[in-house]
Every structure is written in C-alpha cells, then in structure tokens.
C-alpha positions in Angstrom: 148.9 56.7 190.9 147.0 58.9 188.4 144.3 60.7 190.4 141.6 62.9 188.9 140.0 65.7 190.9 136.8 67.5 189.7 135.9 70.9 191.1 139.6 71.2 191.7 139.7 75.0 192.3 137.0 74.8 195.0 137.7 74.6 198.8 138.0 70.8 199.0 139.4 70.4 195.5 142.3 72.8 196.1 143.1 71.0 199.3 143.1 67.6 197.6 145.2 68.8 194.7 147.8 70.3 197.1 147.9 67.2 199.3 147.7 64.4 196.7 150.2 65.9 194.3 152.9 65.2 196.9 152.6 61.5 196.2 150.6 61.1 193.0 150.1 62.6 189.5 147.0 64.7 189.8 144.7 65.5 186.8 142.7 68.6 187.9 139.6 69.9 186.2 137.4 72.9 187.1 135.9 75.9 185.4 139.2 77.8 186.0 142.7 76.9 187.1 143.6 76.7 190.7 146.8 75.5 192.4 149.6 74.8 190.0 152.8 72.8 190.6 154.7 69.6 190.0 152.6 66.6 189.4 149.5 68.7 188.6 148.0 68.8 185.1 145.0 71.1 184.5 142.2 70.7 181.9 139.4 73.3 182.2 136.1 72.4 180.6 132.4 72.2 181.3 131.9 69.0 183.3 128.3 68.7 182.2 129.4 68.3 178.6 129.5 64.5 178.8 131.5 64.2 175.5 134.3 66.4 176.9 134.1 64.6 180.2 134.6 61.2 178.5 137.4 62.6 176.4 139.2 63.8 179.6 138.7 60.3 181.2 140.0 58.5 178.1 143.0 60.8 177.7 144.0 60.8 181.3 143.7 57.0 182.0 143.0 57.6 185.7 143.3 55.1 188.5 141.0 57.1 190.8 138.7 60.0 190.3 137.5 62.2 193.3 134.3 63.9 192.2 134.0 67.1 194.2 132.3 69.4 191.7 128.9 70.6 192.9 126.6 73.6 193.2 127.1 74.2 196.9 124.6 77.0 197.2 121.5 75.2 198.2 119.1 78.0 197.2 120.7 78.2 193.7 119.9 74.6 193.2 116.2 75.3 193.8 116.3 77.7 190.9 118.5 75.6 188.6 117.1 72.0 188.9 118.3 71.0 185.4 121.8 72.2 186.0 121.9 70.6 189.5 120.7 67.3 188.0 123.3 67.5 185.2 126.2 68.2 187.5 125.3 66.0 190.5 123.7 63.1 188.7 124.5 62.9 185.0 128.3 63.6 185.3 128.5 61.1 188.2 126.8 58.4 186.1 129.1 59.0 183.2 132.2 58.7 185.4 130.8 55.6 187.1 130.1 54.0 183.7 133.5 54.8 182.3 135.5 53.9 185.4 133.4 50.8 186.1 134.4 49.5 182.6 138.1 50.4 183.0 138.6 49.1 186.5 139.1 52.6 187.8 137.9 53.8 191.2 135.4 56.6 191.9 135.2 58.6 195.1 132.0 60.7 195.1 131.7 63.6 197.6 128.2 63.7 198.8 126.5 65.6 201.6 125.2 65.3 205.1 121.9 66.9 203.9 120.3 63.7 202.5 118.3 63.2 205.8 115.3 65.2 206.9 116.9 66.1 210.3 114.1 64.7 212.4 116.3 62.1 214.2 117.7 62.7 217.6 121.4 62.0 217.6 123.8 61.3 214.8 122.7 59.6 211.6 124.4 56.3 210.5 124.8 54.9 207.0 121.9 52.6 207.5 119.4 55.4 208.3 116.7 56.1 205.7 117.3 59.2 203.6 114.7 61.8 203.1 116.2 64.9 201.4 114.3 68.2 201.8 115.7 70.2 198.9 116.9 69.9 195.2 120.6 70.1 196.3 120.2 67.1 198.6 117.9 65.2 196.3 120.3 65.4 193.3 123.3 64.6 195.4 121.5 61.5 196.7 120.6 60.5 193.2 124.3 60.9 192.3 125.2 58.4 195.0 123.2 55.5 193.3 125.5 54.8 190.3 128.6 55.0 192.5 127.1 52.5 195.0 126.4 50.1 192.1 130.1 50.0 191.2 132.5 47.4 192.5 135.1 50.2 193.0 132.9 53.0 194.1 133.0 55.0 197.3 130.4 57.6 198.5 131.6 60.0 201.2 129.0 62.1 202.9 130.8 65.2 204.2 130.4 68.6 205.8 133.5 70.7 205.4 135.0 74.0 206.5 138.3 75.7 205.6 139.8 78.5 203.6 138.4 79.2 200.1 140.1 80.5 197.0 139.7 84.1 195.9 136.1 85.2 195.4 134.3 82.6 197.6 133.6 82.6 201.4 133.0 79.5 203.5 130.7 79.4 206.5 133.6 79.5 209.0 135.3 82.4 207.0 132.1 84.4 207.1 131.9 84.0 210.8 135.5 85.0 211.3 135.2 88.0 209.1 132.1 89.1 210.9 133.7 88.6 214.3 136.8 90.6 213.3 134.7 93.4 211.8 132.2 93.3 214.7 129.4 92.8 212.2 126.1 91.3 213.7 125.8 87.6 213.2 122.6 85.6 213.4 123.4 81.9 214.0 121.0 79.0 214.4 120.8 77.4 217.8 118.5 74.6 216.4 120.7 73.5 213.4 123.3 70.9 214.3 126.2 69.8 212.0 129.6 68.0 212.1 132.1 70.1 210.2 135.5 68.6 209.3 138.4 70.7 208.0 139.1 70.1 204.3 142.7 69.4 205.0 141.7 66.6 207.4 139.3 65.2 204.8 142.1 65.4 202.2 144.4 63.4 204.5 141.7 60.8 205.0 141.1 60.5 201.2 144.8 60.1 200.8 144.7 57.2 203.2 141.8 55.7 201.3 143.7 55.9 198.0 146.5 53.9 199.6 144.2 51.4 201.3 140.9 51.4 199.5 137.4 51.2 201.1 134.2 51.0 199.1 130.5 51.5 199.6 128.9 54.3 201.7 130.7 56.1 204.5 130.1 59.2 206.5 133.2 61.4 206.8 132.7 64.4 209.1 133.9 65.5 212.5 133.6 62.9 215.3 131.0 65.0 217.2 128.4 67.7 216.4 127.6 71.2 217.4 124.9 73.8 216.8 125.8 76.6 214.4 125.3 79.1 217.2 127.7 77.2 219.5 130.1 76.8 216.6 130.3 80.6 216.2 130.8 81.0 220.0 133.7 78.5 219.8 135.2 80.3 216.8 135.2 83.5 218.9 136.7 81.8 221.9 139.4 80.1 219.9 140.3 83.2 217.9 140.1 85.3 221.1 137.5 87.7 219.6 134.5 89.3 221.3 131.2 87.4 220.8 128.7 90.1 221.7 127.6 90.5 218.1 126.5 86.8 217.8 122.7 86.6 217.9 121.0 83.3 218.8 118.1 82.7 216.3 116.0 79.8 215.1 116.3 78.6 211.5 112.5 78.8 211.4 112.7 82.6 211.6 114.4 82.8 208.2 112.6 82.3 204.8 114.9 80.3 202.6 114.0 79.2 199.1 115.1 75.6 200.0 114.0 73.7 203.1 116.9 72.7 205.3 117.3 69.9 207.9 117.8 70.9 211.5 120.0 67.9 212.4 122.8 67.1 210.0 125.0 65.3 212.6 126.5 62.1 211.2 128.2 59.2 212.9 131.8 58.3 211.8 132.0 55.0 213.6 132.0 53.0 210.3 134.8 54.9 208.6 136.9 55.3 211.8 136.7 51.5 212.2 137.5 50.8 208.5 140.5 53.0 208.5 141.6 52.4 212.1 141.8 56.1 212.4 140.5 58.6 215.0 138.5 61.3 213.2 139.1 64.9 214.6 136.4 66.6 216.5 134.8 70.0 216.0 137.2 71.8 218.4 140.2 70.2 216.6 138.8 71.5 213.3 138.5 75.1 214.7 142.0 74.9 216.2 143.4 73.9 212.8 141.8 76.9 211.2 143.3 79.1 214.0 146.8 77.5 213.5 146.6 78.2 209.8 145.4 81.7 210.3 148.3 82.5 212.7 150.8 81.2 210.1 149.2 83.1 207.2 147.4 86.3 208.0 146.5 86.8 204.3 144.0 83.9 204.4 141.0 86.2 204.8 142.1 88.8 202.2 
C-alpha cells in the first residue's frame, strides 16, 4: 500500500515510518527529513499551506494517510491559537475532503486531553468531551471531519518513547533527571495511560491490514499517576528515586489548564482488533530494553 505519514520526523512519525516501510511504500512529510531508507519517499513542506498539501496528496495517490503532525507543546498552543487551528483543524479537513473523494483512508492522531478530567476512572469513547485548553479544543475540532468520513479513523493517544535529536519526551526527561540526579517534581494527582510509540505503530500497522473506522481510544491498558510513573521508571532502570518530589499540579502556574484525569479505556479497540493492549509497566520495560540495546538513545 501507499501510506502517507505527516509529522514524520516526530516521535510517533519516525516510529511509523520505520515500522510501516517494512511492508508498504511510505510517503513521509515533515518540516525536515527524518529516517531514510528503502520504501521511504520524503517531501518536506509547510503542511498548513493547503495548496502544497493538496499537491502532495494528488501526486502521491495515497491509500492511507496517518496524520500525526501537531503542536505538542500545550502552552505554545495557548499563544498560537491561529497556528494550532491551521495545523490541527484546517489541514485535517483538507485531507478528509481529498481522501473522502478519492476513497482513501485517513487515520487522525488525536489526544487523551479532550476531557475535563473530572471523571473517576477511565474515559470511554461515549463520554462527553470538555477540553480545557487550545491544544485539546483544536485537536477535538480536527476529529469532526474525520468522523464524518466513511473511511476515517480517530485514535486518541498518549505516547512515550525516544525522540529524534533536539526534542525530549516526558519519559526521556524523567530518565535524564534520574541519571543526573536532578530534582524532579512529578504530579501525584494527574493520571494518564502512556503507550510506547512502537506499540502504537504496531497497532496502526494491524489497522492498515484490517481496517477499523470511527473513534477509538488507543493508550495503555491501565493508568498511573505521573509521580508513580517516575517511581516505576526509577525502579525499572534501577536508579535511585530520592530526587523525585511528590507535588500537586495545582501548585504550578501553567498558561494552559490541564485535566487531572487523562485515563482512557481501550476495551473498544482491544475488542475490535482482538488484541491485548500493553500496560504501563510493559511500556516502561520496552523503553528499558531499547535503552540496554542502544546506550546512545539519550545522547
């Protein structure tokens, strides 16, 4: 198949390009080139330039597009509402319009942050959204045109993994701080369900082979507080944890409001794919395994 990946040099995009190029022809786009190899064709342009985006779609004749590109810094979105709207909403609508008319499929990577975090327990796909910040609001707006397609799929995710040069993920930041014995303040009252990008790439590979559509949550099969996640990272990597401070998210003044509960249920996607989604500990163990096999990952 001919598979397009936007945001292809980012953490998830890079994992998808590496994984999917083993079986499919991958058309990768981002602001700069990432992984290169057989079955990978790069085209770097500004995704918010809709004329260039349509030109890429027309030229590539794609069967599936996985739309990963996003402004992942939540506070940056508060300061750049117009850009967040262009990237999360307008580009998604343009892709949905084009692929809807050409019988192509669109997989839109959304976020676990579309809820207000007031619920006890994991959110299901039928729960009412109430986003608290610009990032979540624009990502939710981007879901709408995809859900109106016959061949559209929205995946709400929370991911960890190894980033490309110049970026640092939440898990990498924790690991660097633990190794360097740098004080860490982690929230005991914020819960999330992180899934390793390589696990998510594997799941998306399954979906390309056996399509599902509509709205699905795709995170780890359980949830954990950010504080306990840090403690588990220290335990798994066999590092001291005395520098981890237990704090409330209410003690920090962010530009953007953040939900306290981002736990999502994966019952729907697990049933649809007949697949057991990994849990949080599996996710951390995978990072440890990769770290042991490549000590340059944090450089």
